[in-house]
Phi, psi and omega in degrees: 000163180262115189236141177252134172245110176284137181071033180301330177286350185272189192300307179277322185300332182285329179283328178292311180305311180302317181291322176295318181299319182298334179273359176100358184287156167273112190245141180227146178250136175249116179202176180279338186241165173266139180236117177302327181289343174278328175303322184300331178255016177066039169255119180280146176256135174246111189281136177173193187225145175291343174273359188240104184296326179291321178290333176287324180294317179296315186293331182270004183292119179082359184281147183247341178207149181234128168254115184261095185251337187290145176191158174266120181257167178137163180253003184205145175149186187286139182298318185292331179294330179280319189285322184291323181270316190278326182261303186290323181299313183291325176295317179302316184293312177298315182295325183287325175298311180301319182298319182275000179078022177283122193272324188250134185217120179247117184257130168271116181246212185202146170294345177294351178286343175251357188268129180245280186212333189264167175302141172238110190240096175073020183289152178255194188284350176284347180299128187285167173296147179288157172290328177231140176253144176272346178224153176288334179298304179309304180300316182294324179290331175291319179299317184295317181301314181295328179291315180303311191290325181287338185279350187292146177193189177306322183260002176217108184254132185209145167231160182234120182258145182236078177285143190242125178051072175284131181229164178159178193296323182266010178311119176264000193243280196295296189292322174301325176292322180296309178300319176296319180291322176299314183295327180277000180074020182259353184267130177225149176296126175261120182092206183267002174081012180257357187292140177254141183222156176277145172223160176216129172292138186305330183282320173291328177292322181293312183305312180306315181295319177291321179300316179302313179301312181297318177294326181295322181292321182276333182224089182303340185288352174279351182298151183067029172247150174253147181221130169279139176223149179196190177287191187294329178204161180289164177238158168286119188307318188281332172292322184289313182296314182295320180300320181291320182300315183291322174294338173264015175065034178247161180284138177293155179278119180244331177291147187237159171219144181288153180298312184304316180296311180300320178297317179302309176306313177305313184293322181288321179292326181293318176296312177303314182291327176294311182304313182284348182075024180272117182256340182203139356290173177287158176298154178297343177207135176231169179294318181296316180297317181300314176296318174305319186282332186251340183263151171280136173211096180219155196227161178282122181259011188293328179295318181290325177294316182291316190276324179221029175055048181302130170213153176273133178275330177239130176285172185301310182299313178293323177298319178299308183303315177298328190273322192234355170292144181289000000 
């Protein structure tokens, strides 16, 4: 098939492109920039923006399936930048797909769409969206996911995957920021250090997207469903972080700060940054970051296992070793 991957040059997108190519598909990436590493695997880049209807229309010419991976991520920034790309951009893409008769749509979402403030322990996809979001990213992704699901019908089949804390060798976000904070002496264990979280190795996340797509083609009844995906079991967040720090020859984190104190600091910094009109860089602490670092957030993957035989190719220990061992 002729398949378009939005954000194909990004961390997750490049692996999805690779896996689709290995299955014999003709793959194109839609993004604002050109990526040499996609040229190396014979994936052509179509440059454009999710906010530009004309560039979307050109990119979808002849396309039979779309993997929508592109998004503006982060815990801080201008509201408009998140909503225009993550929500309005998704809406533009879905509407254009339906207009052109493109039947298959795989959406990359995030577990943050259901995260508010409290622990989430083994919850499934029936958990409702929160009434209040702590970040524009989470809210914009929730709106986008809902739009995709409501757009489903006989001629437009879609699923939405929610990978949690994607890690791997080329990770440009999570682990580099952890290492930077640790080296600067700014990282502390938030809370009591016992919180469990889902993580997912990037190759497992890519495989899940492709497997869901293959099943959707075979069984349209899974359309309009969301799926949590993660490793074989949750990990202790701080054990996971410290294991990586040790592999990177850094000192493990032992100093602690209470969740309440970190949350209050985050709330104050958010107010100060808003008053000052600072949109970048993000505050050293926010309410969302305090919650993410102190609370448990792991999910039930049984729906993905049941509907498209979700399995991990690399277990957690092997994935960490492949990603961070010298």
